[in-house]
N, C-alpha and C positions, 0 to 999 in steps of 0.2 A: 113759676114757669115750668118746673119739672113736672109737678102735678100728677105723677103716676103715668105720664105718657111715655111711649116708647122713644128711646134716645138713639141718635145716630152716631156710631163710633167713628172717630177720625183720628189722624195723627197730624199734629200742627208743626209747621216750620216757624219757629220763633226767632230766627236769626235777625238781629238788628231791630226787632220789634220792642216797643216800649211796654213793659209789664209793670203794672202798679199793684203793690201790696200795701194795704192800709192796716197797720198793726205791727207790733214788734215783739209779740210774745211767742209762746211755744207753738201755737198753730201757724203763725206767720213763718216761724223757723222751719217747720215741717214743709210748708208750701214752697219756701225758698230753696230748700235742699233739692226738691223735685225739679226745680227750674234751672239750677246751676248746670253748666255744661251745654245748655241749649243756645248759647250765644245771644241771649236776649238782653235787653237793657233793663235790668231789674231796678225799680225805684221803690223804696220803702218809706212810707210816711208814718212816723211815730215819735212821740217825745222821748222814748227810750227803746233799747234793744236788748235782747238776750245776749249772753256772752258769745254765743255762736254767731249770731247775726252781726255783732260788733266786729268779730274777727273777719267775717266776710267783707265788711265795710273797709276795715284797715287794709285788707288785701286787694282792694279795688274791684271786688267781684260784684258789689251792689252799690247803688247810690242811696244815700240816707238823707231824707229831709227831716231834720230834728224838730218836729212841731206837730200840732194837731192837724187833722184832715181839713183841707180847704176845697171848696166846690170846684175850683179850677184844676185840681190835681188829676181829675179823670180825663182831661182834654188830651187828645192824641194817643191815649193808651189803647193798645190793641187788645189787651187782656187785663181785667181788673179783679182783684181778690180782696174782699173785705173780711179781715180776720181779727177784728178787735173783740173784746169781751163786753162791748157796749152796743146794745141793739139799736140805739138811736143813731150812733155813728155809722153802723153798718147800713142802716136804712137810708141815711143821707148819702152814702156812697152810691147805693143803687139808684136813688132818685136822680143823681147827677150823671148817670151813664146813659148813653144812647142805646137804642134797640140794636144798633149795628156792632156794639162792643160785646166781647165775651166777658161775662160777669159771673163770679161765684161769691155768693154771700154765705159764709160758713155756717151761720145759725139760721138760715132761711132758704131751704132748697126751692121753695115756691117762687122766690125772687131771683133765682139763679137760672142761667141758660146753659150752664155746663157744670160738671163736677169731675174730680180726679178719680180715675178707676184704680183699683189695685192692679199692679202689673209686675211681671217678672222680666228682667233684662239680662241677657247674656250677649254682650256685644251688639251685633246687628239683629239679634233675635229679641223681639219684644212681644210679650203675650199679655194682653189686658183682660181683666176679669171684672164683670159687673153683674150684680143682681138687681140693678135699677132701684136700689134702696130697700129691697125686700129683706135682705140679710147681709149686712156688711161682714158679719162674722163668718158666714159661709164663703163669701168672696175671699176672705183672708185664709180660710182653711184650704180652699182650692189652690190658692197661690202657694201655700206651703207644700201641698202635694206635688204641684208642678215643679217646684223648686228642687225636689228630690229627683224627679224624672229627668228634667233638663239641667244636668249638672254643668260645671264650669267648662267642660270639654267643648261645649257647643260654641263658645266664643271663638276659639281657634278654628273650629270646624267651619263656621260661617265665613271667616276670613278666607279660608281655603276655597270654599264654594264660590265666592265672588271672583277670586283670581282665576279659578278653573273655568268658570262660565265665560269670563271675558276672553280667555285664551281660546276656548272652543269657538266662540263667535268669530274670532279673528282668523283662526287657522283652518277651520273645518267648513267647507262649502256645501257638502252633501247633507241635505236636511235630515235624512233618515239616520245617518251616522251621528249627526249632531244630537239628535233626540236620544240615541242609544247612550252616548257619553254622558249627557245630562242626567239620564235615568240612573246610570251606573254610579254617579256621585252620591246617591242616597244610600249606598251600601254602608253598613255599620263600620267596616274596617277603616274607612276614611275618617270617621270621627275619632276612632280610638288610636290609630297608628300613624304617626308622623311620617314614617318611611313610606307607607302606602300612598300618602298624599304627594310626597316628593316624586315617587315613581310615576304616578298618574300624570303629573304636570310635565315631566320629561318626555312622556310617550304620546302626548297629544300631537296629532298630525292629520 
């Protein structure tokens, strides 16, 4: 399905959505790690799990169906990932998904309608990188470059920006003044200096 066509980038709200992962190996582990924290209902179907996945299961972070894939497993799943090392099983997973489900077959991009992009996360800041399959290594290199530029200070900075923006919207009625304050927030000092952030919030009026 990917077939070299241009892809549409989106961000998904997976809260309370059923996410099915078929497979319990290293690839399934990697996919699960990306999904943890999204408040999805993660269900893994596999006769066995990696130690990491088993820990997630014991902690109640995932549901584990300790068996082989069955054709009814895909029912009601919002998102499906086939991550086994068996092409026949992965093909069976795809066959039993509807066109309305989000499906990623790890060994067959042409049978998938989405894939995970490399991305950088700093709290509320998320930057996704894709070469649409042309060069995953380049995407990884770009991520590493961005990782150096957007350091961990951006996490607190984004929290401040959200608080400041909400306070400006609440307290400032003049549109021109509001725009000036929002523009001022982009100054480097607010990212680097906590005192500057505190003073700005105190002086909003």
